[in-house]
C-alpha positions in Angstrom: 8.3 -11.5 95.2 11.0 -9.2 96.4 13.0 -7.2 93.8 14.3 -3.7 93.5 11.1 -2.4 91.9 9.0 -3.8 94.7 11.2 -2.3 97.3 10.8 1.2 95.8 7.1 1.0 96.7 7.4 -0.4 100.2 6.5 1.7 103.2 9.1 2.5 105.9 7.5 0.0 108.2 7.7 -2.7 105.6 11.3 -2.0 105.0 12.1 -2.0 108.7 10.3 -5.3 109.2 12.2 -6.8 106.2 15.6 -5.6 107.3 15.2 -6.7 110.9 14.1 -10.2 109.6 17.5 -10.7 107.9 20.5 -12.0 109.8 23.8 -12.1 108.1 26.1 -15.2 108.2 29.0 -14.1 110.4 31.4 -15.8 107.9 30.3 -13.4 105.1 32.0 -10.1 105.8 30.1 -8.3 103.1 26.7 -9.5 104.4 27.6 -8.5 108.0 28.7 -5.0 106.8 25.5 -4.6 104.7 23.4 -5.6 107.7 25.2 -3.1 109.9 24.8 -0.4 107.3 21.1 -1.0 106.9 20.5 -0.9 110.6 22.5 2.3 110.9 20.6 3.9 108.1 17.3 3.0 109.9 18.6 4.6 113.1 19.6 7.8 111.2 16.1 7.9 109.5 14.4 7.6 112.9 16.5 10.5 114.3 15.8 12.7 111.2 12.0 12.1 111.6 12.1 12.7 115.3 13.9 16.1 114.9 
């Protein structure tokens, strides 16, 4: 079951897999924006780890 408490204990790899499995409905602007935000945050985390 996925809930905020469960997400706190997920590994980075699990979070990445989960986020990349989601696909926002293009008619839902908030969902599209959230998906873009999540993907951007993942990219920033990758850059921070690589530095």
